[in-house]
C-alpha positions in Angstrom: 71.7 115.0 3.0 68.6 113.4 0.9 66.4 113.1 4.0 66.5 116.8 4.9 64.4 117.5 1.8 61.5 115.5 3.4 61.9 117.5 6.4 58.8 120.1 5.5 56.4 118.1 3.8 57.1 115.3 6.8 56.1 118.2 9.2 53.3 119.3 6.9 51.6 115.8 6.4 52.2 114.3 10.2 49.5 117.0 11.7 46.9 116.1 9.0 47.5 112.4 9.7 47.3 112.3 13.4 43.9 114.4 13.0 42.7 111.6 10.4 43.7 109.0 13.1 42.1 110.9 15.6 38.6 111.3 13.7 38.7 107.8 12.9 39.1 106.6 16.4 36.4 108.9 17.8 33.9 107.4 15.0 34.9 103.8 16.6 34.1 105.1 20.0 30.9 106.9 18.7 30.1 103.2 17.0 30.4 101.6 20.1 28.3 104.0 22.2 25.6 104.3 19.7 25.4 99.9 19.7 25.4 100.0 23.1 22.5 102.8 22.9 20.4 100.7 20.8 21.1 97.3 22.9 19.1 99.2 25.8 16.2 100.4 23.7 15.9 96.9 22.2 15.9 95.7 25.9 13.9 98.7 27.4 11.2 97.8 24.6 11.1 94.0 25.2 11.0 94.3 29.1 8.7 95.8 31.2 7.9 99.4 31.9 9.9 101.1 35.0 7.8 103.0 37.4 8.3 106.5 36.8 10.5 107.7 40.0 11.8 111.3 41.1 15.1 111.1 39.1 14.9 111.9 35.6 15.1 108.6 33.5 17.8 107.8 30.9 16.5 109.1 27.2 14.4 106.6 25.3 13.7 104.5 28.8 10.1 102.8 28.7 8.5 104.3 31.8 4.9 103.8 33.3 3.4 107.2 34.6 0.0 107.8 36.6 -2.2 110.7 37.0 -5.0 112.5 35.6 -4.5 114.0 32.2 -5.7 117.5 31.9 -7.2 117.8 28.6 -8.5 121.4 29.1 -4.8 122.4 28.8 -4.0 120.2 25.4 -1.9 121.6 22.9 -0.5 120.6 19.6 3.3 119.6 18.8 5.1 119.9 15.5 3.7 119.3 11.9 3.8 115.7 10.4 2.1 114.5 7.1 0.5 111.0 7.1 -0.4 110.0 3.4 -2.0 113.2 2.4 -3.4 114.3 5.6 -1.5 117.1 7.5 -1.4 116.4 11.5 0.2 117.2 14.6 0.9 115.4 18.2 -1.5 115.8 20.7 0.5 117.0 23.9 -1.7 117.0 27.1 -0.4 117.4 30.8 -0.3 114.3 33.0 -1.1 115.7 36.5 0.5 113.7 39.0 -2.0 112.3 42.1 0.6 113.7 44.9 0.8 117.1 43.5 4.3 117.1 42.2 5.4 118.3 38.5 3.2 118.1 35.5 4.3 115.4 32.6 3.9 116.6 29.5 2.5 113.4 27.1 2.7 113.2 23.8 -0.6 111.3 23.2 0.0 110.5 19.8 -0.8 112.3 16.4 -4.0 113.8 15.3 -5.2 115.4 12.2 -5.7 119.0 12.1 -8.9 118.7 10.5 -10.7 116.0 12.7 -13.2 113.9 11.1 -13.8 111.3 14.0 -13.7 112.0 17.9 -10.5 112.3 20.0 -10.4 109.6 22.8 -10.1 112.0 26.2 -9.9 109.2 29.1 -11.0 110.5 32.7 -9.9 109.8 36.0 -6.8 108.2 37.1 -4.8 106.4 34.0 -1.4 104.4 33.7 0.6 105.9 30.8 3.5 103.6 29.5 5.7 105.4 27.1 9.4 106.2 26.5 11.1 109.4 27.5 11.8 112.3 25.4 14.1 114.9 26.7 13.5 118.7 25.9 14.5 120.0 22.6 17.3 122.8 22.2 15.8 124.9 19.1 18.3 126.3 16.5 18.4 129.9 15.1 15.9 128.5 12.3 13.5 126.6 14.1 9.6 127.7 13.5 8.4 130.0 15.7 6.1 128.6 18.5 2.6 130.0 19.1 1.8 130.0 22.8 -1.6 131.7 22.4 -2.7 129.2 20.0 -1.0 126.3 21.9 0.7 125.3 19.0 4.5 124.3 19.5 7.2 123.3 17.1 9.9 122.9 19.4 9.6 120.7 22.7 10.9 122.7 25.6 8.7 121.4 28.6 9.5 124.7 30.7 8.2 127.3 28.0 5.3 124.9 27.2 4.2 124.7 30.9 4.5 128.4 31.0 2.3 128.8 28.2 -0.2 126.2 29.7 -0.3 128.3 33.1 1.0 124.7 34.7 2.8 125.8 38.2 5.6 123.2 37.2 6.6 120.7 34.5 8.9 117.6 34.4 11.9 118.6 32.4 11.3 115.7 30.1 8.2 114.2 28.4 6.7 110.8 28.0 5.9 109.9 24.1 2.9 107.3 24.8 3.2 103.6 23.3 0.0 102.2 21.9 -1.3 99.3 23.8 -0.5 96.0 21.7 -4.4 95.4 21.2 -5.5 98.8 20.6 -7.1 99.9 17.2 -4.5 101.3 14.4 -7.4 104.0 13.4 -8.6 105.6 16.8 -7.3 108.8 17.8 -4.9 110.2 18.7 -2.4 107.4 16.9 0.2 106.4 19.6 3.8 105.1 18.7 4.0 101.7 18.7 7.6 101.0 18.9 10.5 103.2 20.5 12.6 105.1 17.8 16.0 104.2 16.9 18.7 106.2 16.0 21.0 105.7 13.4 24.2 104.3 13.5 26.5 105.3 10.5 29.6 105.7 12.5 31.3 102.5 10.8 31.1 104.0 7.4 32.4 107.5 8.9 35.4 105.2 10.5 36.2 103.6 7.4 36.2 107.0 5.7 38.6 108.5 7.9 41.0 105.7 8.5 40.6 105.2 4.7 41.9 109.0 4.2 44.7 108.3 6.7 45.7 105.1 5.0 45.6 107.1 1.3 47.7 110.2 3.0 50.5 107.4 4.1 50.5 106.3 0.2 50.7 109.4 -1.2 53.3 110.6 0.9 55.1 107.3 0.7 54.7 107.6 -3.2 56.1 111.3 -3.1 59.2 110.4 -0.5 60.6 107.7 -3.0 60.4 109.9 -6.0 62.0 112.5 -4.4 64.5 110.5 -2.9 65.1 109.1 -6.1 65.6 112.2 -8.4 67.9 113.2 -5.1 69.8 110.4 -5.6 70.2 110.5 -9.4 71.4 114.4 -9.1 
């Protein structure tokens, strides 16, 4: 029968089509998830900071923490070039008044060679910022220098041990600059909460497009094969 000649090609093409459709659907789900995340970030940035509680807050949540900076245990995190100046982020433990775990605060960018003083507030301070979870360093991540207090991956537990802190929170806080703060004062704190990219619509179109192309190619192949069968 003519249709039997299409059995093997159909069995080959059908799983591929299902995989392409599944990948496209997964990207659509990721698109909606990322859109919701961006909406939450926008709402958090526009709204007031939430007081930091005992529970671990969500990623990018805007919170306020109170304590005393332990400037004697500050460290540097990462490397970042701004203009022509090489610098890093100043990481300082914030010690809670109730004796709870220290919170590692990214106070902002500082140049490695400093020509001006760095502000180090004393006493009890309230820091507003967004939550940064810990990193999972890959195989090719730069090696930290615990003795020199230079870190290239943000792993709170490891940094806490290197700084001889008895306990640290499993997440960090990236300080946000006050609206009226000077743009040149060190450290230069972040002014906005970062937004992750949302390329999932393009990915979904790609996978669904490949699925549609596969259907078109198979239809043309099947039509030609059936036509050859009917004329033989």
